[in-house]
C-alpha positions in Angstrom: -140.2 24.2 115.8 -136.5 24.1 116.5 -136.5 20.6 117.7 -138.7 18.9 114.4 -136.0 21.0 112.4 -132.7 19.7 114.1 -134.3 15.6 113.9 -134.9 16.6 110.2 -131.1 17.5 109.5 -130.3 14.8 111.6 -131.9 12.5 109.6 -130.9 13.5 106.1 -127.7 11.6 105.3 -129.6 8.6 106.2 -132.3 9.5 103.8 -129.1 10.1 100.9 -128.2 6.7 101.8 -131.2 5.2 101.0 -131.5 6.6 97.7 -128.2 5.5 96.5 -128.4 2.4 98.3 -129.0 -0.7 95.5 -131.9 -3.3 96.7 -131.1 -6.9 96.1 -132.9 -7.4 92.9 -131.2 -4.1 91.5 -127.2 -5.3 92.7 -127.9 -8.8 90.8 -129.2 -7.2 87.3 -126.3 -5.2 87.8 -123.6 -7.8 88.7 -125.1 -10.1 85.5 -125.0 -7.0 83.3 -121.1 -6.8 84.2 -121.0 -10.7 83.8 -122.0 -10.2 80.3 -119.7 -7.5 79.7 -116.7 -9.3 80.9 -117.8 -12.7 79.1 -117.7 -10.3 75.6 -114.7 -9.1 75.9 -113.7 -12.7 76.4 -114.8 -14.0 73.4 -113.5 -11.3 71.6 -109.9 -11.7 72.8 -110.0 -15.7 72.1 -111.2 -14.5 68.5 -108.8 -12.1 67.6 -106.0 -14.5 69.4 -107.5 -17.2 66.8 -107.4 -15.4 64.1 -104.1 -14.1 64.8 -102.9 -17.6 65.0 -104.4 -18.6 61.8 -102.4 -15.7 60.0 -98.7 -15.9 61.8 -98.6 -19.7 62.6 -97.9 -20.0 65.9 -97.0 -16.5 66.8 -99.0 -14.5 69.7 -99.6 -10.6 69.3 -98.2 -8.4 72.5 -99.4 -5.3 71.4 -102.0 -4.9 68.0 -101.8 -1.4 67.8 -98.1 -1.6 67.1 -97.7 -4.8 65.3 -94.9 -6.1 67.4 -95.8 -9.9 68.1 -93.7 -12.1 70.5 -92.3 -15.8 67.9 -92.8 -19.2 69.3 -90.2 -20.3 71.1 -89.0 -23.4 69.9 -87.1 -25.2 73.4 -85.4 -27.5 71.3 -82.4 -29.1 73.4 -81.2 -31.4 71.3 -79.2 -28.6 69.7 -78.2 -27.3 72.5 -74.4 -28.1 73.2 -73.0 -27.6 76.5 -71.4 -24.0 77.8 -67.8 -25.7 77.6 -68.2 -26.1 73.9 -69.6 -22.9 73.5 -66.6 -20.6 74.7 -66.1 -17.9 72.6 -62.2 -18.1 72.6 -59.6 -16.8 70.3 -55.6 -17.1 71.5 -53.4 -14.2 69.6 -50.2 -14.0 68.7 -47.5 -11.5 69.9 -46.6 -10.4 66.5 -50.1 -10.0 64.9 -51.6 -6.5 63.9 -54.0 -5.5 66.9 -54.4 -2.0 65.2 -58.3 -2.5 64.7 -59.3 -3.4 68.4 -56.7 0.0 69.2 -58.7 2.3 66.7 -60.9 5.4 68.5 -63.7 3.7 65.8 -63.2 0.4 66.9 -65.5 0.8 69.9 -68.2 3.8 69.4 -70.6 5.1 72.0 -74.1 5.9 70.7 -75.5 8.9 73.3 -73.0 7.1 75.9 -73.9 3.6 74.8 -71.6 1.2 73.3 -73.5 0.3 70.0 -72.4 -1.1 66.8 -74.4 -0.8 63.2 -74.2 -2.0 59.3 -76.6 -1.4 56.5 -76.9 -3.9 54.1 -77.8 -2.2 50.6 -79.8 -4.0 48.0 -81.6 -2.0 46.1 -83.5 -5.0 43.3 -85.0 -6.6 46.7 -88.0 -5.3 48.6 -88.6 -4.8 52.3 -90.8 -8.2 52.8 -88.1 -10.1 51.5 -85.6 -8.4 53.6 -87.8 -8.7 56.6 -87.9 -12.0 55.8 -84.4 -13.0 55.7 -83.6 -10.9 58.7 -86.1 -13.1 60.8 -84.4 -16.0 59.3 -80.6 -14.8 60.4 -81.7 -14.1 63.7 -83.1 -17.9 63.9 -79.9 -18.8 63.1 -78.1 -16.9 65.5 -79.9 -17.8 68.5 -79.8 -22.0 67.2 -75.9 -21.6 66.5 -74.2 -23.8 68.6 -72.3 -20.6 70.1 -75.8 -19.5 71.7 -77.1 -20.4 75.1 -80.5 -21.7 76.1 -81.7 -18.4 77.3 -81.4 -17.1 74.1 -84.7 -16.3 71.9 -85.7 -13.8 69.1 -88.2 -11.6 71.6 -89.8 -9.4 69.2 -90.9 -10.1 65.5 -93.1 -6.0 63.9 -94.0 -7.7 60.6 -96.2 -4.2 60.0 -93.2 -2.0 60.6 -90.6 -4.9 59.6 -88.6 -4.8 62.3 -87.5 -7.6 64.3 -85.2 -7.8 68.0 -83.2 -10.8 69.6 -82.0 -10.9 73.3 -79.1 -13.0 72.9 -76.7 -15.0 75.8 -73.5 -16.9 74.5 -70.4 -17.9 76.6 -66.9 -16.5 76.1 -63.5 -17.2 77.3 -61.4 -14.9 78.3 -58.1 -16.0 80.1 -57.5 -13.9 83.4 -55.5 -14.1 86.6 -58.8 -14.3 88.3 -60.7 -17.6 87.8 -64.4 -16.5 88.3 -63.5 -13.9 84.9 -62.6 -16.4 82.9 -66.0 -17.5 81.7 -68.5 -14.4 81.6 -71.5 -14.6 80.1 -71.8 -12.0 77.0 -75.6 -10.5 76.7 -76.4 -8.8 74.1 -79.6 -7.5 71.8 -79.8 -7.7 68.3 -82.3 -5.2 66.2 -83.5 -5.1 62.7 -84.8 -2.5 60.4 -85.3 -3.1 56.6 -86.9 -0.7 54.1 -87.0 -1.3 50.2 -83.4 -1.9 49.2 -82.2 -1.7 52.8 -81.7 -3.8 55.6 -79.7 -2.7 59.3 -78.4 -4.8 62.4 -77.8 -2.9 65.3 -76.2 -4.6 68.5 -75.8 -2.6 71.4 -77.1 -3.6 75.6 -74.1 -5.2 76.1 -73.1 -6.7 79.3 -71.0 -9.3 81.1 -72.5 -11.5 83.9 -69.8 -13.6 85.8 -69.7 -15.5 89.1 -67.5 -14.0 91.9 -67.5 -15.7 95.2 -70.7 -17.7 94.2 -72.7 -13.9 93.6 -73.5 -13.3 90.1 -71.8 -10.1 88.7 -72.4 -7.4 85.8 -70.3 -5.5 84.2 -71.6 -3.2 81.4 -69.7 -3.1 78.1 -69.2 0.7 78.8 -67.1 -0.3 82.3 -65.4 -2.7 79.9 -64.4 -2.3 76.5 -64.3 1.5 75.9 -61.0 3.1 75.4 -60.9 4.6 78.7 -60.9 1.2 80.1 -59.3 -1.0 77.8 -56.5 0.8 75.6 -53.7 2.5 77.0 -53.1 6.4 77.2 -51.2 5.8 74.4 -53.3 4.2 71.9 -50.6 1.7 71.5 -51.7 -1.4 73.2 -54.5 -3.3 75.0 -55.1 -3.5 78.9 -54.3 -6.9 80.3 -57.2 -8.0 81.3 -60.2 -5.7 79.5 -58.3 -5.4 76.4 -59.1 -9.0 75.9 -62.8 -8.7 76.5 -62.8 -5.9 73.7 -60.9 -7.9 70.9 -63.2 -10.9 71.9 -66.3 -8.8 71.9 -65.0 -7.3 68.4 -64.4 -10.7 67.2 -67.8 -11.5 67.5 -69.0 -8.2 65.8 -67.4 -9.0 63.0 -68.6 -12.6 62.8 -72.0 -11.3 63.1 -72.0 -9.1 60.5 -70.6 -10.8 58.1 -73.4 -13.5 58.5 -75.6 -10.4 58.1 -74.5 -9.5 55.0 -74.0 -12.5 53.5 -77.8 -13.3 54.6 -79.1 -10.2 53.5 -76.9 -10.5 49.6 -78.1 -14.5 49.6 
């Protein structure tokens, strides 16, 4: 009797496995159902993509829930100029007033990050119109003669009236170190619109340069803030970082002036 009980217990795992194991016919049926589900999902995804393209031209949705989309990138290399012709270079005079570059609020920090922001008030203009103007403005910056090929309008959100552009521009900074003379200026532009108001934010700034064949990156917080680019008495700019600060502020001022004009057209 004892031996029969032991034999029965030892056979239990085999009985359980036999119950859970699918027959060949069942495996085929299961695979067929999974294939049907996958095909339905693929067809639905294609349908949504086609509808999105019809509605938004050549945009492709990234997150249907959040309303973000990535615009079609026009790689028109014919409009791109050589790097040497795009250098952001401005020679200064020794007698020139530099107080605007020395001001305590010239390079503001927001939660430890360099960030500039401008808001244009246009009470008679609706949100949709301002959004279209913002989109056009970013496209004009991306395709300007100062922009490098890597620049692009990265994301659009027509639902929330927001746009984001990732920018790459070449700078010229006179330095004793040749590797620092021509950094690539990287930054992000973001626009947000509401009725009668449009805001442009410039942040995530960094400078890329080659050093002994190796690419190096310096954030704006490492080069252009007061502690790095201005002397302790706030009476003069530092020899190199002060030039980077000045050139960056000049570019910001130019962008903000263009944005104000674009929103008031």
